[in-house]
Backbone as CSV, one residue per row, in Angstrom:
resi,resn,N_x,N_y,N_z,CA_x,CA_y,CA_z,C_x,C_y,C_z
1,UNK,15.653,10.225,-7.051,14.877,8.986,-7.028,13.851,8.998,-8.171
2,UNK,13.781,7.903,-8.915,12.790,7.789,-9.981,11.450,7.435,-9.352
3,UNK,10.426,8.172,-9.722,9.122,7.955,-9.110,8.045,7.880,-10.176
4,UNK,6.942,7.256,-9.838,5.771,7.259,-10.698,4.544,7.765,-9.944
5,UNK,4.679,8.059,-8.692,3.571,8.579,-7.909,4.086,9.445,-6.794
6,UNK,3.188,10.219,-6.211,3.613,11.115,-5.143,2.483,11.285,-4.139
7,UNK,2.819,11.134,-2.872,1.860,11.405,-1.815,1.940,12.884,-1.471
8,UNK,0.961,13.420,-0.738,0.994,14.854,-0.433,2.256,15.302,0.291
9,UNK,2.899,14.420,1.055,4.059,14.829,1.831,5.347,14.130,1.428
10,UNK,5.355,13.436,0.308,6.602,12.782,-0.067,6.450,11.869,-1.266
11,UNK,7.581,11.376,-1.759,7.600,10.507,-2.917,7.600,9.040,-2.489
12,UNK,7.211,8.196,-3.417,7.255,6.763,-3.175,8.110,6.118,-4.256
13,UNK,8.677,4.938,-3.999,9.515,4.272,-5.003,8.745,3.956,-6.270
14,UNK,9.440,3.943,-7.392,8.791,3.675,-8.673,8.251,2.255,-8.761
15,UNK,8.748,1.345,-7.901,8.269,-0.030,-7.948,6.913,-0.231,-7.320
16,UNK,6.404,0.745,-6.603,5.119,0.582,-5.928,3.997,0.530,-6.947
17,UNK,3.040,-0.393,-6.772,1.912,-0.481,-7.695,0.965,0.692,-7.508
18,UNK,-0.057,0.775,-8.364,-0.980,1.905,-8.329,-1.665,2.014,-6.983
19,UNK,-2.098,0.865,-6.421,-2.821,0.938,-5.151,-1.940,1.442,-4.021
20,UNK,-0.615,1.302,-4.174,0.289,1.740,-3.121,0.741,3.181,-3.262
21,UNK,0.213,3.884,-4.261,0.638,5.249,-4.486,-0.205,6.253,-3.713
22,UNK,-1.001,5.774,-2.805,-1.778,6.654,-1.944,-1.487,6.292,-0.499
23,UNK,-1.419,7.271,0.388,-1.126,6.988,1.790,-2.272,6.252,2.467
24,UNK,-2.001,5.737,3.676,-2.920,4.812,4.316,-4.297,5.406,4.566
25,UNK,-4.378,6.704,4.882,-5.673,7.252,5.269,-6.608,7.371,4.077
26,UNK,-6.088,7.286,2.859,-6.956,7.255,1.676,-7.921,6.076,1.773
27,UNK,-7.382,4.933,2.180,-8.189,3.723,2.233,-9.109,3.699,3.453
28,UNK,-8.829,4.547,4.427,-9.692,4.610,5.607,-11.067,5.148,5.262
29,UNK,-11.171,5.863,4.143,-12.446,6.451,3.749,-13.168,5.631,2.685
30,UNK,-12.587,4.539,2.241,-13.225,3.746,1.207,-14.183,2.733,1.812
31,UNK,-15.287,2.420,1.108,-16.247,1.433,1.625,-15.635,0.062,1.850
32,UNK,-14.602,-0.277,1.053,-13.997,-1.599,1.179,-13.209,-1.754,2.474
33,UNK,-12.600,-0.680,2.931,-11.734,-0.762,4.106,-12.509,-0.384,5.369
34,UNK,-13.512,-1.187,5.683,-14.396,-0.869,6.810,-13.657,-0.899,8.145
35,UNK,-12.663,-1.783,8.269,-11.946,-1.891,9.544,-11.181,-0.605,9.835
36,UNK,-10.510,-0.062,8.821,-9.803,1.195,9.026,-10.764,2.326,9.359
37,UNK,-11.928,2.314,8.707,-12.914,3.351,8.979,-13.398,3.276,10.424
38,UNK,-13.606,2.050,10.924,-14.021,1.865,12.316,-12.959,2.401,13.267
39,UNK,-11.685,2.131,12.959,-10.597,2.622,13.810,-10.553,4.149,13.831
40,UNK,-10.817,4.757,12.682,-10.837,6.216,12.621,-11.959,6.768,13.494
41,UNK,-13.130,6.144,13.416,-14.273,6.597,14.218,-13.986,6.431,15.706
42,UNK,-13.423,5.281,16.080,-13.092,5.043,17.490,-12.087,6.084,17.988
43,UNK,-11.081,6.366,17.181,-10.092,7.369,17.568,-10.713,8.738,17.765
44,UNK,-11.667,9.095,16.906,-12.335,10.389,17.035,-13.170,10.450,18.318
45,UNK,-13.848,9.349,18.651,-14.661,9.309,19.870,-13.781,9.443,21.110
46,UNK,-12.657,8.721,21.124,-11.739,8.800,22.271,-11.208,10.220,22.433
47,UNK,-10.861,10.858,21.317,-10.365,12.231,21.378,-11.421,13.171,21.955
48,UNK,-12.675,12.970,21.544,-13.759,13.816,22.051,-13.959,13.617,23.554
49,UNK,-13.864,12.366,23.998,-14.018,12.081,25.431,-12.890,12.722,26.231
50,UNK,-11.647,12.600,25.735,-10.510,13.204,26.423,-10.649,14.721,26.488
51,UNK,-11.208,15.289,25.442,-11.407,16.740,25.428,-12.394,17.159,26.514
52,UNK,-13.476,16.388,26.649,-14.503,16.724,27.629,-14.027,16.521,29.066
53,UNK,-13.081,15.601,29.263,-12.595,15.344,30.618,-11.612,16.407,31.102
54,UNK,-11.211,17.308,30.195,-10.339,18.399,30.605,-8.863,18.085,30.511
55,UNK,-8.508,16.992,29.852,-7.087,16.632,29.743,-6.306,17.699,28.973
56,UNK,-6.989,18.364,28.030,-6.323,19.340,27.195,-6.150,20.702,27.874
57,UNK,-6.679,20.860,29.088,-6.578,22.159,29.758,-5.138,22.490,30.130
58,UNK,-4.357,21.455,30.437,-2.941,21.665,30.719,-2.209,21.833,29.395
59,UNK,-1.599,22.999,29.205,-1.008,23.307,27.907,0.114,22.356,27.538
60,UNK,0.944,21.994,28.479,2.046,21.089,28.191,1.522,19.711,27.783
61,UNK,0.565,19.217,28.566,0.000,17.917,28.237,-0.730,17.938,26.918
62,UNK,-1.404,19.034,26.633,-2.132,19.194,25.373,-1.176,19.148,24.179
63,UNK,-0.093,19.895,24.291,0.844,19.986,23.172,1.504,18.648,22.872
64,UNK,1.955,17.972,23.920,2.631,16.700,23.702,1.663,15.608,23.262
65,UNK,0.415,15.701,23.681,-0.579,14.733,23.225,-0.822,14.900,21.732
66,UNK,-0.898,16.152,21.275,-1.067,16.408,19.849,0.138,15.914,19.055
67,UNK,1.332,16.086,19.615,2.521,15.592,18.934,2.496,14.071,18.813
68,UNK,1.927,13.418,19.805,1.791,11.964,19.738,0.919,11.546,18.568
69,UNK,0.002,12.417,18.175,-0.840,12.142,17.021,-0.194,12.657,15.739
70,UNK,0.470,13.767,15.847,0.988,14.458,14.670,2.160,13.713,14.024
71,UNK,3.117,13.285,14.827,4.292,12.604,14.272,3.906,11.281,13.582
72,UNK,3.124,10.402,14.240,2.694,9.187,13.526,1.895,9.507,12.272
73,UNK,1.091,10.571,12.322,0.316,10.955,11.151,1.230,11.279,9.970
74,UNK,2.318,11.982,10.234,3.272,12.302,9.181,3.919,11.042,8.610
75,UNK,4.280,10.132,9.493,4.918,8.890,9.045,3.963,8.086,8.167
76,UNK,2.729,7.965,8.608,1.751,7.203,7.852,1.359,7.912,6.565
77,UNK,1.587,9.199,6.481,1.325,9.940,5.258,2.395,9.665,4.215
78,UNK,3.620,9.558,4.671,4.730,9.372,3.742,4.751,7.949,3.181
79,UNK,4.417,6.969,4.007,4.487,5.576,3.579,3.102,5.044,3.229
80,UNK,2.981,4.218,2.178,1.712,3.554,1.910,1.258,2.777,3.132
81,UNK,-0.048,2.677,3.303,-0.580,2.190,4.578,-0.172,0.759,4.899
82,UNK,0.055,-0.080,3.919,0.371,-1.476,4.238,1.707,-1.590,4.964
83,UNK,2.703,-0.837,4.512,4.026,-0.929,5.118,4.166,-0.059,6.357
84,UNK,3.150,0.754,6.636,3.259,1.643,7.799,3.307,0.873,9.111
85,UNK,2.816,-0.359,9.107,2.813,-1.121,10.359,4.229,-1.362,10.876
86,UNK,5.229,-1.336,9.998,6.596,-1.556,10.429,7.154,-0.361,11.209
87,UNK,6.503,0.786,11.081,6.955,1.969,11.804,6.357,2.057,13.199
88,UNK,5.403,1.194,13.516,4.740,1.269,14.817,5.724,1.120,15.973
89,UNK,6.751,0.305,15.784,7.675,0.012,16.876,8.581,1.192,17.218
90,UNK,8.713,2.146,16.303,9.596,3.283,16.578,8.799,4.553,16.874
91,UNK,7.472,4.442,16.935,6.649,5.618,17.221,7.033,6.314,18.526
92,UNK,7.146,5.568,19.648,7.458,6.266,20.911,8.760,7.059,20.848
93,UNK,9.789,6.464,20.254,11.067,7.148,20.141,10.947,8.408,19.288
94,UNK,10.241,8.301,18.166,10.083,9.444,17.282,9.275,10.557,17.930
95,UNK,8.239,10.169,18.643,7.388,11.161,19.298,8.172,11.928,20.348
96,UNK,8.901,11.218,21.208,9.680,11.872,22.255,10.774,12.769,21.672
97,UNK,11.461,12.251,20.665,12.546,13.016,20.060,12.025,14.276,19.379
98,UNK,10.952,14.107,18.606,10.412,15.256,17.879,9.833,16.291,18.830
99,UNK,9.131,15.840,19.862,8.534,16.769,20.818,9.610,17.577,21.529
100,UNK,10.663,16.914,21.961,11.751,17.602,22.672,12.476,18.584,21.747
101,UNK,12.715,18.145,20.515,13.431,18.993,19.565,12.629,20.240,19.213
102,UNK,11.339,20.058,18.962,10.486,21.194,18.612,10.425,22.194,19.763
103,UNK,10.229,21.685,20.963,10.082,22.560,22.124,11.395,23.271,22.455
104,UNK,12.488,22.531,22.445,13.759,23.070,22.918,14.458,23.932,21.882
105,UNK,14.475,23.467,20.634,15.281,24.151,19.629,14.488,25.088,18.716
106,UNK,13.221,24.774,18.493,12.424,25.602,17.580,11.672,26.690,18.325
107,UNK,10.826,26.285,19.257,9.985,27.247,19.959,10.817,28.221,20.782
108,UNK,11.851,27.729,21.477,12.612,28.577,22.403,13.733,29.359,21.735
109,UNK,14.293,28.817,20.642,15.480,29.449,20.067,15.245,30.048,18.680
110,UNK,14.693,29.253,17.781,14.573,29.685,16.389,13.547,30.803,16.231
111,UNK,12.376,30.600,16.844,11.308,31.595,16.702,11.532,32.711,17.714
112,UNK,12.101,33.819,17.275,12.379,34.936,18.164,11.272,35.988,18.084
113,UNK,11.463,37.065,18.769,10.446,38.123,18.856,10.147,38.724,17.484
114,UNK,11.176,38.902,16.678,10.976,39.494,15.353,10.087,38.620,14.472
115,UNK,10.293,37.320,14.580,9.472,36.397,13.796,8.017,36.468,14.238
116,UNK,7.793,36.523,15.529,6.423,36.636,16.040,5.739,37.893,15.506
117,UNK,6.445,39.004,15.511,5.869,40.263,15.039,5.552,40.197,13.548
118,UNK,6.470,39.634,12.776,6.283,39.543,11.330,5.077,38.682,10.979
119,UNK,4.984,37.498,11.602,3.860,36.598,11.334,2.559,37.210,11.814
120,UNK,2.593,37.887,12.963,1.400,38.501,13.514,0.842,39.563,12.593
121,UNK,1.713,40.380,12.028,1.267,41.441,11.124,0.732,40.892,9.807
122,UNK,1.338,39.812,9.338,0.941,39.265,8.048,-0.396,38.553,8.115
123,UNK,-0.613,37.785,9.161,-1.838,36.983,9.260,-2.879,37.599,10.195
124,UNK,-2.601,38.784,10.703,-3.546,39.489,11.569,-3.917,38.664,12.796
125,UNK,-2.915,38.069,13.414,-3.117,37.260,14.612,-2.321,37.888,15.750
126,UNK,-2.917,37.934,16.899,-2.233,38.534,18.045,-0.926,37.797,18.350
127,UNK,0.091,38.576,18.683,1.410,38.007,18.960,1.359,37.036,20.128
128,UNK,0.534,37.327,21.110,0.421,36.460,22.281,-0.095,35.081,21.904
129,UNK,-0.975,35.036,20.918,-1.520,33.751,20.488,-0.469,32.915,19.767
130,UNK,0.378,33.602,18.990,1.416,32.879,18.273,2.417,32.242,19.222
131,UNK,2.631,32.839,20.365,3.562,32.287,21.337,2.982,31.083,22.072
132,UNK,1.708,30.904,21.909,1.037,29.789,22.569,1.313,28.507,21.781
133,UNK,2.056,27.596,22.377,2.426,26.354,21.693,1.186,25.568,21.282
134,UNK,0.164,25.624,22.107,-1.065,24.906,21.808,-1.682,25.436,20.512
135,UNK,-1.681,26.739,20.351,-2.253,27.342,19.146,-1.470,26.927,17.902
136,UNK,-0.149,26.935,18.007,0.679,26.594,16.856,0.434,25.167,16.387
137,UNK,0.463,24.239,17.323,0.262,22.839,16.946,-1.154,22.617,16.436
138,UNK,-2.133,23.225,17.076,-3.523,23.087,16.647,-3.702,23.605,15.219
139,UNK,-3.074,24.728,14.939,-3.176,25.309,13.603,-2.603,24.362,12.552
140,UNK,-1.444,23.785,12.856,-0.818,22.856,11.915,-1.692,21.637,11.677
141,UNK,-2.221,21.077,12.749,-3.058,19.890,12.626,-4.324,20.168,11.819
142,UNK,-4.976,21.263,12.095,-6.214,21.597,11.392,-5.936,21.872,9.914
143,UNK,-4.868,22.598,9.642,-4.519,22.897,8.250,-4.217,21.620,7.474
144,UNK,-3.448,20.726,8.088,-3.116,19.466,7.440,-4.356,18.616,7.196
145,UNK,-5.244,18.590,8.182,-6.469,17.821,8.045,-7.330,18.353,6.909
146,UNK,-7.451,19.658,6.791,-8.247,20.257,5.722,-7.660,19.934,4.350
147,UNK,-6.331,19.984,4.265,-5.683,19.652,2.996,-5.983,18.221,2.593
148,UNK,-5.897,17.308,3.569,-6.117,15.904,3.260,-7.572,15.623,2.898
149,UNK,-8.491,16.310,3.540,-9.913,16.118,3.223,-10.177,16.514,1.773
150,UNK,-9.586,17.617,1.355,-9.752,18.065,-0.018,-9.158,17.065,-1.002
151,UNK,-7.984,16.540,-0.679,-7.297,15.612,-1.580,-7.966,14.249,-1.653
152,UNK,-8.703,13.881,-0.608,-9.202,12.517,-0.514,-10.692,12.386,-0.764
153,UNK,-11.291,13.415,-1.345,-12.722,13.345,-1.621,-13.037,12.179,-2.547
154,UNK,-12.153,11.937,-3.509,-12.385,10.852,-4.469,-12.382,9.483,-3.825
155,UNK,-11.806,9.337,-2.632,-11.732,8.029,-1.984,-13.115,7.486,-1.661
156,UNK,-14.069,8.371,-1.408,-15.416,7.925,-1.061,-16.050,7.170,-2.214
157,UNK,-15.615,7.497,-3.441,-16.206,6.871,-4.612,-15.683,5.488,-4.921
158,UNK,-14.681,5.018,-4.199,-14.154,3.680,-4.462,-15.143,2.634,-3.968
159,UNK,-15.431,1.662,-4.793,-16.376,0.618,-4.417,-15.823,-0.737,-4.813
160,UNK,-16.350,-1.776,-4.206,-15.894,-3.123,-4.518,-16.253,-3.508,-5.943
161,UNK,-17.406,-3.069,-6.416,-17.822,-3.412,-7.769,-16.906,-2.788,-8.813
162,UNK,-16.426,-1.582,-8.524,-15.599,-0.895,-9.494,-14.124,-1.221,-9.410
163,UNK,-13.671,-1.690,-8.263,-12.236,-1.868,-8.077,-11.858,-3.240,-7.526
164,UNK,-12.769,-4.168,-7.506,-12.431,-5.493,-7.021,-12.536,-5.603,-5.517
165,UNK,-12.027,-6.677,-4.994,-12.140,-6.951,-3.569,-10.791,-6.790,-2.879
166,UNK,-10.736,-7.192,-1.639,-9.524,-7.023,-0.844,-8.824,-8.366,-0.673
167,UNK,-7.524,-8.397,-0.884,-6.708,-9.573,-0.623,-5.496,-9.127,0.175
168,UNK,-5.221,-9.823,1.241,-4.105,-9.459,2.117,-4.256,-8.028,2.640
169,UNK,-5.508,-7.570,2.761,-5.741,-6.224,3.247,-5.503,-5.149,2.199
170,UNK,-5.417,-5.537,0.919,-5.125,-4.583,-0.151,-6.217,-4.658,-1.206
171,UNK,-6.602,-3.502,-1.733,-7.513,-3.476,-2.872,-6.667,-3.604,-4.135
172,UNK,-6.654,-4.790,-4.741,-5.842,-5.029,-5.937,-6.638,-4.656,-7.183
173,UNK,-7.028,-3.393,-7.273,-7.852,-2.967,-8.404,-7.081,-3.006,-9.714
174,UNK,-5.754,-2.905,-9.653,-4.976,-2.913,-10.882,-4.909,-4.301,-11.524
175,UNK,-5.398,-5.334,-10.833,-5.435,-6.676,-11.415,-6.731,-6.932,-12.184
176,UNK,-7.679,-6.063,-12.055,-8.999,-6.312,-12.641,-8.951,-6.400,-14.166
177,UNK,-8.247,-5.461,-14.802,-8.159,-5.447,-16.256,-7.541,-6.737,-16.783
178,UNK,-6.409,-7.142,-16.184,-5.739,-8.370,-16.614,-6.622,-9.585,-16.364
179,UNK,-7.296,-9.600,-15.211,-8.156,-10.727,-14.881,-9.294,-10.887,-15.865
180,UNK,-9.929,-9.792,-16.223,-11.041,-9.854,-17.176,-10.553,-10.255,-18.562
181,UNK,-9.367,-9.795,-18.947,-8.810,-10.150,-20.253,-8.558,-11.650,-20.356
182,UNK,-7.909,-12.200,-19.326,-7.603,-13.639,-19.345,-8.881,-14.464,-19.238
183,UNK,-9.797,-14.054,-18.411,-11.036,-14.813,-18.199,-11.842,-14.940,-19.487
184,UNK,-11.822,-13.901,-20.320,-12.573,-13.937,-21.578,-11.962,-14.910,-22.583
185,UNK,-10.666,-15.204,-22.457,-9.995,-16.067,-23.421,-9.592,-17.416,-22.828
186,UNK,-9.997,-17.668,-21.617,-9.570,-18.873,-20.910,-10.305,-20.106,-21.421
187,UNK,-9.546,-21.167,-21.734,-10.124,-22.454,-22.110,-10.132,-23.386,-20.904
188,UNK,-10.873,-24.469,-21.019,-10.985,-25.403,-19.905,-9.644,-26.024,-19.531
189,UNK,-8.783,-26.244,-20.537,-7.508,-26.911,-20.266,-6.401,-25.935,-19.870
190,UNK,-6.668,-24.657,-19.918,-5.641,-23.673,-19.574,-5.366,-23.663,-18.072
191,UNK,-4.122,-23.395,-17.740,-3.762,-23.193,-16.338,-3.369,-21.726,-16.143
192,UNK,-3.436,-21.283,-14.915,-3.106,-19.888,-14.594,-1.985,-19.865,-13.563
193,UNK,-0.922,-19.166,-13.898,0.212,-18.989,-13.001,0.331,-17.500,-12.690
194,UNK,0.542,-17.172,-11.445,0.660,-15.753,-11.100,1.515,-15.579,-9.853
195,UNK,1.821,-14.326,-9.556,2.552,-13.996,-8.345,1.618,-13.852,-7.152
196,UNK,0.323,-13.622,-7.411,-0.664,-13.474,-6.346,-1.861,-14.367,-6.646
197,UNK,-1.803,-15.613,-6.240,-2.856,-16.568,-6.588,-4.231,-16.211,-6.037
198,UNK,-4.288,-15.607,-4.862,-5.591,-15.252,-4.304,-6.299,-14.214,-5.165
199,UNK,-5.528,-13.332,-5.765,-6.109,-12.288,-6.608,-6.606,-12.876,-7.927
200,UNK,-5.795,-13.720,-8.560,-6.235,-14.338,-9.812,-7.403,-15.282,-9.579
201,UNK,-7.448,-15.914,-8.433,-8.583,-16.769,-8.107,-9.870,-15.963,-8.045
202,UNK,-9.768,-14.742,-7.535,-10.954,-13.893,-7.428,-11.384,-13.367,-8.796
203,UNK,-10.442,-12.830,-9.555,-10.793,-12.188,-10.814,-11.024,-13.167,-11.963
204,UNK,-10.323,-14.290,-11.935,-10.416,-15.246,-13.047,-11.216,-16.488,-12.660
205,UNK,-11.217,-16.821,-11.387,-11.887,-18.028,-10.937,-11.006,-19.252,-11.025
206,UNK,-9.719,-19.026,-11.293,-8.779,-20.137,-11.429,-7.391,-19.673,-11.030
207,UNK,-6.679,-20.519,-10.302,-5.304,-20.212,-9.913,-4.606,-21.528,-9.615
208,UNK,-3.759,-21.962,-10.538,-3.140,-23.281,-10.431,-1.764,-23.269,-9.788
209,UNK,-0.977,-22.244,-10.112,0.394,-22.199,-9.612,0.761,-20.770,-9.196
210,UNK,1.714,-20.723,-8.269,2.316,-19.452,-7.891,3.816,-19.541,-8.110
211,UNK,4.406,-18.476,-8.667,5.858,-18.439,-8.842,6.431,-17.543,-7.746
212,UNK,7.178,-18.172,-6.867,7.764,-17.427,-5.742,8.688,-18.364,-4.976
213,UNK,9.798,-17.818,-4.490,10.696,-18.620,-3.671,10.010,-18.985,-2.370
214,UNK,10.133,-20.224,-1.954,9.356,-20.743,-0.826,9.711,-20.090,0.497
215,UNK,10.968,-19.669,0.667,11.364,-19.140,1.970,10.752,-17.773,2.243
216,UNK,10.147,-17.185,1.219,9.576,-15.857,1.380,8.059,-15.887,1.525
217,UNK,7.485,-17.054,1.712,6.028,-17.115,1.735,5.550,-18.216,2.667
218,UNK,4.355,-18.040,3.217,3.769,-19.053,4.091,3.240,-20.212,3.244
219,UNK,3.580,-21.424,3.623,3.192,-22.574,2.827,3.160,-23.821,3.707
220,UNK,2.684,-24.923,3.101,2.718,-26.208,3.768,2.926,-27.290,2.713
221,UNK,3.270,-28.475,3.134,3.468,-29.604,2.225,2.210,-30.444,2.176
222,UNK,1.750,-30.779,0.956,0.590,-31.663,0.841,1.052,-33.117,0.821
223,UNK,0.127,-34.041,0.582,0.446,-35.466,0.613,1.403,-35.872,-0.496
224,UNK,1.466,-35.078,-1.566,2.373,-35.354,-2.666,3.698,-34.621,-2.512
225,UNK,3.920,-34.060,-1.317,5.143,-33.344,-0.991,5.339,-32.103,-1.874
226,UNK,4.230,-31.493,-2.245,4.287,-30.246,-2.980,4.099,-29.077,-2.020
227,UNK,4.776,-27.970,-2.318,4.584,-26.767,-1.515,3.281,-26.090,-1.927
228,UNK,2.410,-25.857,-0.955,1.101,-25.275,-1.232,0.982,-23.903,-0.572
229,UNK,0.567,-22.923,-1.342,0.321,-21.583,-0.815,-0.932,-21.623,0.056
230,UNK,-0.882,-21.015,1.232,-1.911,-21.256,2.245,-3.229,-20.541,1.976
231,UNK,-3.235,-19.475,1.159,-4.459,-18.692,0.993,-5.338,-19.213,-0.144
232,UNK,-4.741,-19.485,-1.299,-5.521,-19.944,-2.451,-5.380,-21.440,-2.700
233,UNK,-4.444,-22.088,-1.992,-4.269,-23.525,-2.148,-3.573,-23.918,-3.435
234,UNK,-2.790,-23.018,-4.006,-2.095,-23.309,-5.252,-0.712,-23.890,-4.977
235,UNK,-0.181,-24.593,-5.973,1.163,-25.166,-5.882,2.186,-24.062,-6.140
236,UNK,3.218,-24.002,-5.312,4.255,-22.985,-5.462,5.395,-23.528,-6.323
237,UNK,5.721,-22.773,-7.383,6.845,-23.098,-8.243,8.033,-22.278,-7.769
238,UNK,8.934,-22.921,-7.046,9.991,-22.179,-6.351,11.229,-21.907,-7.194
239,UNK,11.410,-22.661,-8.266,12.627,-22.478,-9.072,12.346,-22.772,-10.532
240,UNK,13.384,-22.681,-11.350,13.237,-22.853,-12.793,12.813,-24.283,-13.156
241,UNK,13.349,-25.272,-12.465,13.020,-26.660,-12.788,11.540,-26.954,-12.542
242,UNK,11.023,-26.537,-11.397,9.609,-26.790,-11.112,8.717,-25.992,-12.051
243,UNK,9.169,-24.807,-12.441,8.416,-23.984,-13.379,8.325,-24.662,-14.749
244,UNK,9.441,-25.156,-15.252,9.451,-25.818,-16.561,8.656,-27.119,-16.533
245,UNK,8.691,-27.809,-15.398,7.901,-29.038,-15.273,6.405,-28.737,-15.393
246,UNK,5.974,-27.643,-14.794,4.569,-27.252,-14.889,4.193,-26.890,-16.316
247,UNK,5.098,-26.215,-17.032,4.814,-25.839,-18.409,4.749,-27.060,-19.322
248,UNK,5.664,-27.991,-19.129,5.681,-29.184,-19.984,4.530,-30.128,-19.670
249,UNK,3.969,-30.000,-18.480,2.829,-30.844,-18.099,1.505,-30.264,-18.575
250,UNK,1.538,-29.040,-19.085,0.310,-28.372,-19.533,0.583,-27.669,-20.869
251,UNK,-0.237,-27.965,-21.860,-0.001,-27.433,-23.201,-0.291,-25.931,-23.317
252,UNK,-1.242,-25.476,-22.541,-1.646,-24.070,-22.648,-1.742,-23.441,-21.258
253,UNK,-1.541,-22.119,-21.226,-1.701,-21.440,-19.954,-1.400,-19.961,-20.028
254,UNK,-1.612,-19.315,-18.885,-1.427,-17.869,-18.774,-0.558,-17.560,-17.558
255,UNK,0.235,-16.521,-17.694,1.061,-16.050,-16.585,0.789,-14.562,-16.381
256,UNK,0.428,-14.212,-15.170,0.151,-12.815,-14.829,1.120,-12.408,-13.729
257,UNK,1.878,-11.355,-13.977,2.894,-10.921,-13.015,2.778,-9.417,-12.787
258,UNK,3.424,-8.974,-11.705,3.423,-7.550,-11.372,4.856,-7.106,-11.115
259,UNK,5.019,-6.004,-10.369,6.347,-5.445,-10.136,7.274,-6.390,-9.381
260,UNK,6.714,-7.290,-8.576,7.546,-8.228,-7.822,8.255,-9.233,-8.726
261,UNK,7.820,-9.310,-9.980,8.431,-10.251,-10.913,9.902,-9.921,-11.152
262,UNK,10.278,-8.678,-10.940,11.663,-8.259,-11.138,12.478,-8.314,-9.853
263,UNK,11.896,-8.838,-8.792,12.577,-8.853,-7.509,13.283,-10.157,-7.199
264,UNK,13.830,-10.209,-5.999,14.606,-11.364,-5.547,13.765,-12.629,-5.451
265,UNK,12.466,-12.472,-5.171,11.629,-13.634,-4.908,11.278,-14.435,-6.160
266,UNK,11.761,-14.034,-7.322,11.528,-14.782,-8.561,12.866,-15.264,-9.108
267,UNK,12.923,-16.543,-9.478,14.123,-17.101,-10.066,14.441,-16.356,-11.373
268,UNK,15.661,-15.835,-11.532,16.001,-15.089,-12.757,15.796,-15.891,-14.038
269,UNK,16.028,-17.196,-13.985,15.829,-18.031,-15.172,14.355,-18.099,-15.551
270,UNK,13.492,-18.114,-14.549,12.047,-18.094,-14.820,11.668,-16.778,-15.492
271,UNK,12.164,-15.700,-14.963,11.863,-14.372,-15.506,12.343,-14.258,-16.961
272,UNK,13.544,-14.715,-17.226,14.077,-14.636,-18.583,13.286,-15.509,-19.550
273,UNK,12.889,-16.683,-19.107,12.146,-17.579,-19.985,10.789,-16.981,-20.357
274,UNK,10.117,-16.434,-19.399,8.796,-15.842,-19.659,8.907,-14.716,-20.677
275,UNK,9.847,-13.824,-20.480,9.937,-12.645,-21.338,10.535,-12.942,-22.711
276,UNK,11.335,-13.980,-22.803,11.987,-14.282,-24.078,11.257,-15.319,-24.914
277,UNK,10.394,-16.124,-24.292,9.797,-17.244,-25.018,8.279,-17.256,-25.032
278,UNK,7.641,-16.404,-24.297,6.189,-16.431,-24.227,5.565,-15.226,-24.918
279,UNK,4.279,-15.336,-25.181,3.552,-14.281,-25.892,3.057,-13.229,-24.911
280,UNK,3.459,-12.001,-25.169,3.030,-10.879,-24.323,1.728,-10.298,-24.861
281,UNK,0.800,-9.967,-23.967,-0.509,-9.450,-24.358,-0.667,-8.013,-23.849
282,UNK,-0.382,-7.028,-24.686,-0.485,-5.630,-24.251,-1.913,-5.204,-23.920
283,UNK,-2.915,-5.827,-24.545,-4.299,-5.440,-24.276,-4.728,-5.794,-22.850
284,UNK,-4.104,-6.804,-22.281,-4.440,-7.188,-20.920,-3.471,-6.647,-19.889
285,UNK,-2.462,-5.926,-20.368,-1.406,-5.426,-19.486,-1.510,-3.915,-19.330
286,UNK,-0.815,-3.420,-18.330,-0.683,-1.972,-18.158,0.669,-1.692,-17.519
287,UNK,0.810,-0.538,-16.908,2.105,-0.160,-16.332,2.480,-0.996,-15.121
288,UNK,1.512,-1.682,-14.507,1.799,-2.438,-13.284,1.614,-3.941,-13.441
289,UNK,0.891,-4.381,-14.440,0.586,-5.805,-14.626,0.975,-6.223,-16.032
290,UNK,1.620,-7.412,-16.139,1.958,-7.971,-17.447,1.302,-9.344,-17.602
291,UNK,0.731,-9.567,-18.779,0.057,-10.826,-19.077,0.801,-11.546,-20.199
292,UNK,1.145,-12.811,-19.949,1.815,-13.650,-20.935,1.024,-14.947,-21.098
293,UNK,1.271,-15.625,-22.215,0.639,-16.929,-22.428,1.587,-17.826,-23.217
294,UNK,1.298,-19.114,-23.171,2.039,-20.065,-23.999,1.077,-21.122,-24.531
295,UNK,1.454,-21.681,-25.659,0.660,-22.733,-26.296,1.626,-23.657,-27.011
296,UNK,1.922,-24.792,-26.404,2.931,-25.697,-26.954,2.464,-26.393,-28.221
297,UNK,1.170,-26.294,-28.521,0.653,-26.897,-29.762,0.746,-25.935,-30.929
298,UNK,1.135,-24.681,-30.614,1.264,-23.650,-31.640,2.747,-23.435,-31.926
299,UNK,3.128,-23.530,-33.176,4.548,-23.402,-33.529,5.106,-22.016,-33.259
300,UNK,4.202,-21.024,-33.167,4.657,-19.656,-32.937,4.850,-19.332,-31.464
301,UNK,4.515,-20.266,-30.618,4.658,-20.005,-29.186,5.236,-21.233,-28.526
302,UNK,6.452,-21.153,-28.075,7.136,-22.317,-27.528,7.312,-22.191,-26.036
303,UNK,7.604,-23.308,-25.406,7.967,-23.281,-24.000,9.461,-23.562,-23.848
């Protein structure tokens, strides 16, 4: 698999933007993601209360309760936090399956007496403790937590001023450079077209059109029977004809796109026209964002 980023426990697709190259708990520690931070605090308080009530005294109940936390934690580590919500529906099945498999096939069969002796001698831990399922799971959880704390120290330094704001529950910090570039060169008559109108509205202060197939997005019809994107109130250009109509109706403008520009939700003719006929701006672009412009009054830039 071709990758451009890696989480501590796995790889992510090369199409994922920069903000998606970190697992969900990274954002739980950032000042911008206050809701996730609150959930983490609540979870810690509940765990402390359960500990004090003696629920963990039963070894079997203790072990399976930890597995209920451990398996989802692994899943959320592998997947960026936004898409992790799709795994919520299979958590119970995964927890039960993993708990049964670990107990039945690993603890009882794979780990034999020789393994216990070898590990005990190497780490100077009593053999009896290693046989304790509670100790094994606790050790794994604590070790994993320590690793993640070390890796995520930089998350505390993320701020809204330095990385922008949140749209759709995501910190679109990779749009900031493109937004500032376009904003510095924006004229009053220019229009802005993008794949994420709410983000361009925040960074540029203007968002006129969105390029996206209508069936893939929430929208409504206005009085002029135009499809309107519900968050930023921009007109949706669903196909090549509507896209060209917008260009011919406006002499100048900017187009800002990201990795989704190469996906199904963009008309291929629109994609080809932008890349073959418009001016690309490398100073406002990076590995995740591309900035284009057109000026029909300029002979060097056609629509």
